[in-house]
C-alpha positions in Angstrom: 143.1 200.7 166.3 142.5 203.5 163.6 139.9 205.7 165.3 136.3 206.0 163.0 133.6 208.5 162.8 130.1 208.2 161.5 128.2 210.9 161.3 124.7 211.7 160.2 123.9 215.3 158.2 120.9 217.1 159.0 120.7 218.1 162.3 123.5 216.8 163.2 126.3 218.4 161.3 124.1 221.3 159.8 121.9 222.9 162.4 118.5 222.5 160.6 116.7 218.5 161.0 115.4 219.2 157.6 116.8 221.6 154.5 115.4 224.0 152.8 115.4 223.4 149.4 114.8 226.1 146.9 115.5 224.2 143.7 112.1 223.0 143.6 110.5 226.5 143.3 110.9 226.1 139.4 109.1 222.9 139.6 105.7 224.9 141.0 106.7 224.7 144.6 106.7 228.4 145.8 108.9 229.1 148.9 110.7 225.3 148.1 110.4 223.6 150.8 109.3 225.6 153.2 106.4 227.0 151.1 102.5 226.0 151.7 102.3 224.3 148.6 105.3 221.7 149.6 104.1 221.4 153.5 100.6 220.4 152.5 102.0 217.3 150.2 104.3 216.5 152.9 101.4 216.0 155.5 100.0 213.8 152.9 102.9 211.8 152.0 103.6 211.0 155.7 100.5 209.0 156.1 101.9 206.5 153.7 105.5 206.7 155.2 107.0 205.2 158.4 109.2 208.0 159.0 109.1 212.0 158.4 112.4 212.0 157.1 111.5 209.2 154.1 108.3 210.9 153.4 110.5 214.1 152.9 112.7 212.4 150.7 110.3 210.6 148.7 108.4 213.7 147.8 111.5 215.6 146.8 112.1 212.7 144.3 108.5 212.8 142.9 108.6 216.1 142.6 112.0 216.4 140.5 110.9 213.3 138.6 114.0 212.8 137.1 115.1 215.7 136.7 118.8 216.7 137.3 120.2 219.6 139.5 122.3 221.7 137.4 125.8 222.5 139.2 124.7 226.1 139.9 121.1 224.7 141.7 123.3 222.6 143.7 126.3 225.4 144.6 123.2 227.8 145.4 121.5 225.2 147.7 124.8 224.6 149.3 124.8 228.5 150.3 122.0 228.6 152.4 123.0 225.7 154.9 123.6 226.4 158.1 126.2 224.5 160.4 126.2 223.7 163.5 129.2 225.7 165.9 132.6 224.3 165.0 131.3 221.7 162.7 133.1 223.4 159.4 136.5 223.4 160.8 136.1 219.7 162.6 137.0 217.6 159.9 140.3 219.5 159.5 141.2 218.6 163.0 140.3 214.6 162.4 142.5 214.8 159.2 145.3 215.4 161.8 144.2 212.7 164.3 144.4 210.4 161.4 140.5 209.1 162.0 138.8 207.7 158.8 135.5 210.0 158.9 132.1 209.0 156.7 128.8 210.8 156.4 125.8 208.4 156.5 122.2 210.4 155.8 118.9 209.8 154.6 119.2 213.4 152.6 120.6 213.5 149.1 124.2 213.0 148.8 124.6 214.5 145.6 124.1 217.7 147.4 126.8 217.1 150.0 129.8 216.8 147.2 132.6 219.4 146.7 132.3 221.5 149.6 135.3 222.5 151.9 133.6 220.6 154.8 133.1 217.3 152.9 136.5 217.4 151.3 138.5 215.4 154.0 135.0 212.9 154.2 136.4 209.3 153.3 133.0 208.4 151.8 129.7 209.7 151.9 126.6 207.5 151.8 122.6 208.7 151.5 119.6 208.8 149.2 120.1 209.9 145.9 118.0 211.9 143.3 117.3 209.3 140.9 115.2 207.0 143.5 117.5 205.6 146.2 116.3 206.2 149.5 118.6 206.0 152.7 115.9 204.2 155.5 117.0 204.5 159.1 117.5 200.9 158.8 119.7 201.3 156.0 122.1 203.0 157.9 123.4 200.0 160.3 124.0 197.8 156.9 126.0 200.6 155.7 127.9 200.8 159.2 128.8 196.8 158.4 130.3 198.3 154.7 132.5 200.8 156.3 133.7 198.1 158.7 134.4 195.8 155.7 136.2 198.8 153.9 138.4 199.4 157.1 139.3 195.6 157.1 137.3 194.7 160.0 134.8 192.2 160.7 131.2 193.5 160.6 130.8 193.3 164.4 133.9 195.2 165.3 133.0 198.8 166.6 136.2 199.3 169.0 136.9 202.5 168.5 134.1 203.3 166.3 131.7 206.2 167.1 128.3 207.2 165.7 126.6 210.7 166.0 123.4 211.4 165.1 120.6 213.9 166.5 117.4 211.4 166.0 114.9 208.7 166.5 115.9 207.5 162.9 119.6 207.1 164.3 118.5 204.6 166.6 119.0 201.1 164.8 122.7 202.7 163.9 123.1 203.9 167.2 122.4 200.5 168.7 124.5 198.6 166.3 127.6 200.4 167.4 126.5 200.3 170.8 126.2 196.8 171.0 129.2 195.8 169.2 131.4 197.6 170.9 131.6 201.4 169.8 130.4 204.2 171.2 126.9 206.1 170.2 126.4 209.7 170.4 122.9 211.5 170.5 124.0 215.5 169.8 121.2 218.2 170.1 120.6 221.8 169.4 121.2 223.7 172.4 118.3 224.0 174.8 116.6 220.9 174.0 114.4 219.3 176.3 115.8 215.6 176.1 112.5 214.4 174.3 114.8 212.5 171.3 116.2 211.3 174.0 113.4 209.9 176.2 111.9 208.5 172.9 115.1 206.5 171.9 115.9 205.5 175.5 112.6 203.8 175.5 114.1 201.4 173.1 116.8 200.2 175.1 120.2 201.9 176.8 122.1 202.5 173.4 123.2 205.9 174.0 126.7 206.2 175.5 126.8 210.0 175.3 124.4 213.2 175.1 125.7 216.2 174.2 125.1 219.7 172.3 126.0 219.9 168.8 129.1 221.8 169.1 132.4 220.9 167.7 134.3 223.7 168.9 137.8 222.6 170.4 137.1 222.0 174.1 133.0 221.4 173.9 131.6 218.2 175.7 131.4 216.6 171.9 134.8 217.4 170.6 136.5 216.0 173.8 134.1 212.8 173.6 134.9 212.5 169.6 139.0 213.1 170.1 139.4 210.9 173.5 140.1 214.3 175.7 137.8 212.7 178.2 138.7 209.1 179.2 135.9 209.4 182.5 132.1 207.1 181.9 129.3 210.1 181.6 126.0 209.1 182.5 123.1 209.8 181.1 121.1 212.5 183.3 117.5 211.5 184.5 115.0 211.3 181.7 113.4 214.4 181.2 116.4 216.6 182.8 119.2 217.5 179.7 122.9 217.6 181.4 124.5 221.3 183.1 126.2 222.0 179.6 123.2 221.8 177.5 
């Protein structure tokens, strides 16, 4: 059965949980999403949204108000992206192993196209500048669509791997885990385990906890490429594993 890899983007493939959008400087936001005006407005927006990621996306949509980014603005944004170790080469490796690869992100899918790192991705799902928001609940529904595309029943997650980095990935992780797949929570080097502990309070839905390192020989690479067959147990809550 062909392997299906489904990955989040921000914080999972890139090293930043929230990207820096400098293109909104032309809309009066000095410093882009790193500036004071945006930070203040995001703090207000979070009061009305269940999750910070949804508030972030909604605010960007409001700021742009239908303005389409130019190809140059998109390219300039892509130049600012920072990727986790090995991520830029990983999808070439998965192509040779005949894996189907998908990105499911709460971020803006328009910004992910026409990049070397995504040229071997089968399809990208995400929010759009014209008003669509990919909520944390929507991710599980997208997984069902991906399974259908691959000729499977919507509850057949055998040989399906979901990789995410945050609490908003929990519904997708749960769906994959409970239907026979593998849910992987990744973290930056030196993480405290706080995100893992918050997700584990929702139930035992994480199959692996690993540093977001896609280099050959890393724990994450070995899991995704079946280089390890051992069942790896999560460490006690509040502690990270030795290679983290």
